[in-house]
PDB file of N, CA, C and O in Angstrom, chain B, residues numbered from 101:
ATOM      1  N   MET B 101      41.593  18.382  -5.016  1.00  0.00           N
ATOM      2  CA  MET B 101      42.387  18.471  -5.538  1.00  0.00           C
ATOM      3  C   MET B 101      43.900  17.615  -4.948  1.00  0.00           C
ATOM      4  O   MET B 101      44.872  18.088  -4.357  1.00  0.00           O
ATOM      5  N   ILE B 102      43.498  15.626  -5.563  1.00  0.00           N
ATOM      6  CA  ILE B 102      44.617  14.983  -5.241  1.00  0.00           C
ATOM      7  C   ILE B 102      46.174  14.924  -4.797  1.00  0.00           C
ATOM      8  O   ILE B 102      46.553  13.951  -5.449  1.00  0.00           O
ATOM      9  N   THR B 103      47.240  15.361  -4.115  1.00  0.00           N
ATOM     10  CA  THR B 103      48.156  15.720  -3.566  1.00  0.00           C
ATOM     11  C   THR B 103      49.126  14.433  -3.350  1.00  0.00           C
ATOM     12  O   THR B 103      50.289  14.441  -3.751  1.00  0.00           O
ATOM     13  N   ARG B 104      48.721  13.671  -2.887  1.00  0.00           N
ATOM     14  CA  ARG B 104      49.585  12.588  -3.339  1.00  0.00           C
ATOM     15  C   ARG B 104      48.547  11.765  -2.922  1.00  0.00           C
ATOM     16  O   ARG B 104      47.445  12.268  -2.702  1.00  0.00           O
ATOM     17  N   LEU B 105      48.779  10.303  -2.749  1.00  0.00           N
ATOM     18  CA  LEU B 105      47.424   8.681  -3.076  1.00  0.00           C
ATOM     19  C   LEU B 105      48.305   7.802  -1.951  1.00  0.00           C
ATOM     20  O   LEU B 105      49.506   7.834  -1.682  1.00  0.00           O
ATOM     21  N   THR B 106      47.545   7.251  -1.577  1.00  0.00           N
ATOM     22  CA  THR B 106      47.735   6.395  -0.217  1.00  0.00           C
ATOM     23  C   THR B 106      48.236   4.970  -0.679  1.00  0.00           C
ATOM     24  O   THR B 106      47.448   4.578  -1.539  1.00  0.00           O
ATOM     25  N   PHE B 107      49.104   4.155  -0.483  1.00  0.00           N
ATOM     26  CA  PHE B 107      49.304   2.971  -0.838  1.00  0.00           C
ATOM     27  C   PHE B 107      47.755   2.257  -1.079  1.00  0.00           C
ATOM     28  O   PHE B 107      47.200   2.009  -2.150  1.00  0.00           O
ATOM     29  N   PHE B 108      47.382   2.075   0.005  1.00  0.00           N
ATOM     30  CA  PHE B 108      46.114   1.080  -0.106  1.00  0.00           C
ATOM     31  C   PHE B 108      45.127   1.939  -1.613  1.00  0.00           C
ATOM     32  O   PHE B 108      44.583   1.184  -2.419  1.00  0.00           O
ATOM     33  N   GLU B 109      45.015   3.475  -1.813  1.00  0.00           N
ATOM     34  CA  GLU B 109      44.934   3.772  -3.007  1.00  0.00           C
ATOM     35  C   GLU B 109      45.688   3.700  -3.997  1.00  0.00           C
ATOM     36  O   GLU B 109      45.501   4.663  -4.741  1.00  0.00           O
ATOM     37  N   VAL B 110      46.252   3.193  -4.262  1.00  0.00           N
ATOM     38  CA  VAL B 110      47.982   2.891  -5.304  1.00  0.00           C
ATOM     39  C   VAL B 110      46.965   1.169  -5.609  1.00  0.00           C
ATOM     40  O   VAL B 110      46.443   0.842  -6.675  1.00  0.00           O
ATOM     41  N   LEU B 111      46.963   0.574  -4.641  1.00  0.00           N
ATOM     42  CA  LEU B 111      46.771  -0.357  -4.304  1.00  0.00           C
ATOM     43  C   LEU B 111      45.491  -0.927  -5.290  1.00  0.00           C
ATOM     44  O   LEU B 111      45.667  -1.828  -6.110  1.00  0.00           O
ATOM     45  N   VAL B 112      44.540  -0.440  -5.134  1.00  0.00           N
ATOM     46  CA  VAL B 112      42.995   0.117  -5.927  1.00  0.00           C
ATOM     47  C   VAL B 112      43.264   0.085  -7.158  1.00  0.00           C
ATOM     48  O   VAL B 112      42.693  -0.711  -7.903  1.00  0.00           O
ATOM     49  N   VAL B 113      44.087   0.855  -7.544  1.00  0.00           N
ATOM     50  CA  VAL B 113      44.251   1.452  -9.336  1.00  0.00           C
ATOM     51  C   VAL B 113      45.001   0.149  -9.392  1.00  0.00           C
ATOM     52  O   VAL B 113      44.553  -0.909  -9.834  1.00  0.00           O
ATOM     53  N   LEU B 114      45.800   0.288  -9.056  1.00  0.00           N
ATOM     54  CA  LEU B 114      46.739  -1.239  -9.769  1.00  0.00           C
ATOM     55  C   LEU B 114      45.907  -2.779 -10.133  1.00  0.00           C
ATOM     56  O   LEU B 114      45.809  -3.612 -11.034  1.00  0.00           O
ATOM     57  N   ALA B 115      45.393  -2.474  -8.703  1.00  0.00           N
ATOM     58  CA  ALA B 115      44.253  -4.428  -8.983  1.00  0.00           C
ATOM     59  C   ALA B 115      43.889  -4.217  -9.771  1.00  0.00           C
ATOM     60  O   ALA B 115      44.060  -4.919 -10.768  1.00  0.00           O
ATOM     61  N   TYR B 116      42.848  -2.615  -9.765  1.00  0.00           N
ATOM     62  CA  TYR B 116      41.895  -2.900 -10.937  1.00  0.00           C
ATOM     63  C   TYR B 116      42.010  -2.798 -12.558  1.00  0.00           C
ATOM     64  O   TYR B 116      41.068  -2.982 -13.328  1.00  0.00           O
ATOM     65  N   THR B 117      43.280  -2.486 -12.913  1.00  0.00           N
ATOM     66  CA  THR B 117      44.233  -2.401 -13.472  1.00  0.00           C
ATOM     67  C   THR B 117      43.716  -2.902 -14.158  1.00  0.00           C
ATOM     68  O   THR B 117      42.914  -2.723 -15.075  1.00  0.00           O
ATOM     69  N   VAL B 118      44.735  -4.356 -13.176  1.00  0.00           N
ATOM     70  CA  VAL B 118      45.388  -5.607 -13.953  1.00  0.00           C
ATOM     71  C   VAL B 118      44.113  -6.832 -14.031  1.00  0.00           C
ATOM     72  O   VAL B 118      44.047  -7.901 -14.639  1.00  0.00           O
ATOM     73  N   LEU B 119      43.258  -6.187 -13.202  1.00  0.00           N
ATOM     74  CA  LEU B 119      41.902  -6.547 -13.850  1.00  0.00           C
ATOM     75  C   LEU B 119      41.386  -7.152 -15.068  1.00  0.00           C
ATOM     76  O   LEU B 119      41.115  -8.251 -15.552  1.00  0.00           O
ATOM     77  N   THR B 120      41.381  -5.614 -15.393  1.00  0.00           N
ATOM     78  CA  THR B 120      40.571  -4.469 -16.762  1.00  0.00           C
ATOM     79  C   THR B 120      41.605  -5.840 -17.398  1.00  0.00           C
ATOM     80  O   THR B 120      41.616  -7.066 -17.508  1.00  0.00           O
ATOM     81  N   CYS B 121      42.162  -4.986 -17.607  1.00  0.00           N
ATOM     82  CA  CYS B 121      43.523  -5.622 -19.007  1.00  0.00           C
ATOM     83  C   CYS B 121      44.006  -7.607 -19.144  1.00  0.00           C
ATOM     84  O   CYS B 121      44.785  -8.131 -19.940  1.00  0.00           O
ATOM     85  N   VAL B 122      42.938  -8.445 -17.718  1.00  0.00           N
ATOM     86  CA  VAL B 122      43.574  -9.374 -18.230  1.00  0.00           C
ATOM     87  C   VAL B 122      41.672  -9.713 -18.101  1.00  0.00           C
ATOM     88  O   VAL B 122      41.448 -10.893 -17.832  1.00  0.00           O
ATOM     89  N   GLU B 123      40.762  -9.082 -18.215  1.00  0.00           N
ATOM     90  CA  GLU B 123      39.468  -9.180 -18.729  1.00  0.00           C
ATOM     91  C   GLU B 123      39.982  -9.314 -20.047  1.00  0.00           C
ATOM     92  O   GLU B 123      40.266 -10.473 -20.349  1.00  0.00           O
ATOM     93  N   VAL B 124      40.245  -8.158 -21.203  1.00  0.00           N
ATOM     94  CA  VAL B 124      40.350  -7.752 -22.007  1.00  0.00           C
ATOM     95  C   VAL B 124      41.095  -8.901 -23.135  1.00  0.00           C
ATOM     96  O   VAL B 124      40.892  -8.965 -24.348  1.00  0.00           O
ATOM     97  N   VAL B 125      42.074  -9.820 -22.237  1.00  0.00           N
ATOM     98  CA  VAL B 125      43.240 -10.705 -22.545  1.00  0.00           C
ATOM     99  C   VAL B 125      42.117 -12.156 -22.278  1.00  0.00           C
ATOM    100  O   VAL B 125      41.826 -12.931 -23.188  1.00  0.00           O
ATOM    101  N   SER B 126      41.697 -12.262 -21.103  1.00  0.00           N
ATOM    102  CA  SER B 126      40.621 -13.486 -21.804  1.00  0.00           C
ATOM    103  C   SER B 126      39.619 -13.254 -22.746  1.00  0.00           C
ATOM    104  O   SER B 126      38.908 -14.179 -23.138  1.00  0.00           O
ATOM    105  N   THR B 127      39.490 -12.095 -23.153  1.00  0.00           N
ATOM    106  CA  THR B 127      38.210 -11.704 -24.589  1.00  0.00           C
ATOM    107  C   THR B 127      39.030 -12.813 -25.299  1.00  0.00           C
ATOM    108  O   THR B 127      38.715 -13.901 -25.779  1.00  0.00           O
ATOM    109  N   VAL B 128      40.382 -12.027 -25.169  1.00  0.00           N
ATOM    110  CA  VAL B 128      40.634 -11.967 -26.850  1.00  0.00           C
ATOM    111  C   VAL B 128      41.554 -13.507 -27.149  1.00  0.00           C
ATOM    112  O   VAL B 128      41.456 -14.129 -28.207  1.00  0.00           O
ATOM    113  N   ILE B 129      42.385 -13.910 -26.050  1.00  0.00           N
ATOM    114  CA  ILE B 129      42.413 -15.453 -25.931  1.00  0.00           C
ATOM    115  C   ILE B 129      41.720 -15.906 -24.064  1.00  0.00           C
ATOM    116  O   ILE B 129      42.106 -15.880 -22.895  1.00  0.00           O
ATOM    117  N   PRO B 130      40.348 -16.330 -24.989  1.00  0.00           N
ATOM    118  CA  PRO B 130      39.952 -17.579 -23.782  1.00  0.00           C
ATOM    119  C   PRO B 130      40.976 -18.138 -23.431  1.00  0.00           C
ATOM    120  O   PRO B 130      41.502 -17.657 -22.427  1.00  0.00           O
ATOM    121  N   ALA B 131      41.511 -19.070 -23.934  1.00  0.00           N
ATOM    122  CA  ALA B 131      42.441 -20.196 -23.555  1.00  0.00           C
ATOM    123  C   ALA B 131      43.752 -19.769 -22.522  1.00  0.00           C
ATOM    124  O   ALA B 131      44.578 -20.547 -22.045  1.00  0.00           O
ATOM    125  N   LYS B 132      43.663 -18.113 -22.313  1.00  0.00           N
ATOM    126  CA  LYS B 132      44.770 -18.045 -21.331  1.00  0.00           C
ATOM    127  C   LYS B 132      44.482 -17.676 -20.118  1.00  0.00           C
ATOM    128  O   LYS B 132      45.227 -17.845 -19.153  1.00  0.00           O
ATOM    129  N   GLY B 133      43.077 -17.003 -20.084  1.00  0.00           N
ATOM    130  CA  GLY B 133      42.534 -16.843 -19.606  1.00  0.00           C
ATOM    131  C   GLY B 133      42.179 -17.422 -17.332  1.00  0.00           C
ATOM    132  O   GLY B 133      41.847 -16.753 -16.353  1.00  0.00           O
ATOM    133  N   ALA B 134      42.516 -18.928 -17.541  1.00  0.00           N
ATOM    134  CA  ALA B 134      42.455 -19.219 -16.642  1.00  0.00           C
ATOM    135  C   ALA B 134      44.027 -19.210 -15.701  1.00  0.00           C
ATOM    136  O   ALA B 134      44.129 -19.296 -14.477  1.00  0.00           O
ATOM    137  N   VAL B 135      45.037 -19.091 -16.612  1.00  0.00           N
ATOM    138  CA  VAL B 135      46.112 -18.279 -15.708  1.00  0.00           C
ATOM    139  C   VAL B 135      46.269 -17.241 -15.956  1.00  0.00           C
ATOM    140  O   VAL B 135      46.660 -16.580 -14.994  1.00  0.00           O
ATOM    141  N   SER B 136      46.163 -16.781 -16.738  1.00  0.00           N
ATOM    142  CA  SER B 136      46.501 -14.761 -16.701  1.00  0.00           C
ATOM    143  C   SER B 136      45.419 -14.256 -14.677  1.00  0.00           C
ATOM    144  O   SER B 136      45.546 -13.195 -14.068  1.00  0.00           O
ATOM    145  N   LYS B 137      44.860 -15.024 -14.407  1.00  0.00           N
ATOM    146  CA  LYS B 137      43.746 -14.526 -13.944  1.00  0.00           C
ATOM    147  C   LYS B 137      44.197 -15.832 -12.291  1.00  0.00           C
ATOM    148  O   LYS B 137      43.835 -15.659 -11.127  1.00  0.00           O
ATOM    149  N   GLY B 138      44.976 -16.904 -12.803  1.00  0.00           N
ATOM    150  CA  GLY B 138      45.418 -17.540 -11.449  1.00  0.00           C
ATOM    151  C   GLY B 138      47.156 -16.236 -11.541  1.00  0.00           C
ATOM    152  O   GLY B 138      47.626 -15.693 -10.541  1.00  0.00           O
ATOM    153  N   ILE B 139      47.289 -16.198 -11.877  1.00  0.00           N
ATOM    154  CA  ILE B 139      48.689 -15.059 -11.608  1.00  0.00           C
ATOM    155  C   ILE B 139      47.995 -14.162 -10.681  1.00  0.00           C
ATOM    156  O   ILE B 139      48.006 -14.430  -9.480  1.00  0.00           O
ATOM    157  N   VAL B 140      47.406 -13.143 -11.113  1.00  0.00           N
ATOM    158  CA  VAL B 140      46.862 -11.957 -11.008  1.00  0.00           C
ATOM    159  C   VAL B 140      45.919 -12.356  -9.426  1.00  0.00           C
ATOM    160  O   VAL B 140      45.334 -11.519  -8.738  1.00  0.00           O
ATOM    161  N   VAL B 141      46.006 -13.937  -9.137  1.00  0.00           N
ATOM    162  CA  VAL B 141      45.497 -14.239  -7.729  1.00  0.00           C
ATOM    163  C   VAL B 141      46.004 -14.328  -6.393  1.00  0.00           C
ATOM    164  O   VAL B 141      45.813 -14.159  -5.189  1.00  0.00           O
ATOM    165  N   TYR B 142      46.761 -14.691  -7.313  1.00  0.00           N
ATOM    166  CA  TYR B 142      48.308 -15.466  -7.200  1.00  0.00           C
ATOM    167  C   TYR B 142      49.094 -13.556  -5.739  1.00  0.00           C
ATOM    168  O   TYR B 142      49.277 -13.259  -4.558  1.00  0.00           O
ATOM    169  N   PHE B 143      49.239 -12.816  -7.644  1.00  0.00           N
ATOM    170  CA  PHE B 143      49.851 -11.093  -7.434  1.00  0.00           C
ATOM    171  C   PHE B 143      49.493  -9.986  -5.937  1.00  0.00           C
ATOM    172  O   PHE B 143      50.221  -9.428  -5.116  1.00  0.00           O
ATOM    173  N   VAL B 144      48.133 -10.053  -6.125  1.00  0.00           N
ATOM    174  CA  VAL B 144      47.152 -10.088  -5.270  1.00  0.00           C
ATOM    175  C   VAL B 144      47.316 -11.038  -4.079  1.00  0.00           C
ATOM    176  O   VAL B 144      47.747 -11.909  -4.835  1.00  0.00           O
ATOM    177  N   TYR B 145      47.349 -11.587  -2.984  1.00  0.00           N
ATOM    178  CA  TYR B 145      47.411 -12.176  -2.432  1.00  0.00           C
ATOM    179  C   TYR B 145      48.636 -11.854  -2.070  1.00  0.00           C
ATOM    180  O   TYR B 145      48.962 -11.544  -0.924  1.00  0.00           O
ATOM    181  N   PHE B 146      49.574 -11.929  -3.306  1.00  0.00           N
ATOM    182  CA  PHE B 146      51.664 -11.109  -1.709  1.00  0.00           C
ATOM    183  C   PHE B 146      51.253 -10.367  -1.809  1.00  0.00           C
ATOM    184  O   PHE B 146      50.851 -10.240  -0.653  1.00  0.00           O
ATOM    185  N   MET B 147      50.684  -9.022  -2.617  1.00  0.00           N
ATOM    186  CA  MET B 147      50.973  -8.038  -2.420  1.00  0.00           C
ATOM    187  C   MET B 147      49.756  -7.221  -1.173  1.00  0.00           C
ATOM    188  O   MET B 147      49.888  -6.065  -0.772  1.00  0.00           O
ATOM    189  N   LEU B 148      48.428  -8.343  -0.681  1.00  0.00           N
ATOM    190  CA  LEU B 148      47.400  -8.531   0.802  1.00  0.00           C
ATOM    191  C   LEU B 148      48.761  -9.203   2.078  1.00  0.00           C
ATOM    192  O   LEU B 148      48.377  -9.097   3.243  1.00  0.00           O
ATOM    193  N   GLY B 149      49.564  -9.554   1.983  1.00  0.00           N
ATOM    194  CA  GLY B 149      49.867 -10.813   2.693  1.00  0.00           C
ATOM    195  C   GLY B 149      51.516  -9.819   3.254  1.00  0.00           C
ATOM    196  O   GLY B 149      52.189  -9.821   4.285  1.00  0.00           O
ATOM    197  N   SER B 150      51.600  -9.072   1.915  1.00  0.00           N
ATOM    198  CA  SER B 150      53.268  -8.182   2.489  1.00  0.00           C
ATOM    199  C   SER B 150      52.554  -7.134   3.186  1.00  0.00           C
ATOM    200  O   SER B 150      51.401  -6.833   2.877  1.00  0.00           O
ATOM    201  N   PRO B 151      53.149  -6.611   4.044  1.00  0.00           N
ATOM    202  CA  PRO B 151      53.243  -5.294   5.353  1.00  0.00           C
ATOM    203  C   PRO B 151      53.889  -4.355   4.394  1.00  0.00           C
ATOM    204  O   PRO B 151      55.077  -4.314   4.073  1.00  0.00           O
ATOM    205  N   PRO B 152      52.374  -3.210   3.779  1.00  0.00           N
ATOM    206  CA  PRO B 152      53.174  -1.804   2.953  1.00  0.00           C
ATOM    207  C   PRO B 152      54.672  -1.625   3.265  1.00  0.00           C
ATOM    208  O   PRO B 152      55.303  -0.701   2.753  1.00  0.00           O
TER     209      PRO B 152
END
């Protein structure tokens, strides 16, 4: 039974969710795919670059 999520676990789940959403959006709207992935890459870089 999970009583508490660590910061890293939350980060992984969040990143996975965002990437999944981006893949769906990229499939539906191909033109916006590159922009969305760029935002995700920046977001992940910002989260990993910032101290928890």
